[in-house]
Steps between C-alpha positions, in 0.01 A plus 500: 500500500824588673536810715754772426706381799517147362608627159757732659642213704576303185664801337714567809599134528604482136698821528683376812574168331622672183231348278433693177146581384512241224618232740239609755222462243628153408513396866152641561362301210677179599449512877195723540302398195473847345748725323341809655463552874165670447364177349659267756288310752559517875636144499731585210630799694568282805687251283702785348590646841608156625716461189663840558558412866672178391729712283598707806241774542375554855147637501423739784136395499552192709374151430189294459354340809136419562502592871642847441321587174617469144789746502638670811778746536790422728413812699150371577643165607748671733221712649298185562800329660562793733129524590486128581824528699367788711205281600748277687617787723529397863462128430788413270734791574524798733288804411708780350747262336288413198750572223796338674293191575366483143849526354626229736209279394576561131872434552436173681222365278573649157868597505445869431593789728227744400144478375580706191727220374215246489381386160122496458510119534689521831274781622197274447674216685588738785138619522381140514759420770387796713136394458595149616670646808189708574281191462719297738500785755120524482461124550732492801327794669 
C-alpha cells in the first residue's frame, strides 16, 4: 500500500506535467499496473515515477541507490557530503576553509560551482570520491 506522500507525488508530477485525470489514470494502469493509486503496488509506483521523470518531472525525493537506502532526499545527500568533507579537515585542506575547499573540489571534479547545484547522482559520486580520498589518506598515514 502506498503512503500519502507517494500518492501526492504522483498528483503533483501530473499537475506539473499538465496531465489530466483521465490521462493520469490511463498512464497508471499502463505503467503502474493499476488504475487507482491506492491499489498500486510499490514496484508499480516506482515504474510510474520513472515514467513521469522520463517525461520531464524532477522528483525532490532523490534516487534509488543501495548504499544510501531506497530513496534519499538531495538535502540528506548534501549533509552527508559536507559531513564527510569536514572529516578531511587539516589533511586535505586548511582548517577554517572548508566551504571554499569543497566548492573548489566540486568545480574541479564535477564542474559545478556550489553543492546545491549537484544532482542526487552527482552528490552520491562526490560522497564516494571524498570517501576514497579519506581512505587513501588513512592508508598513507
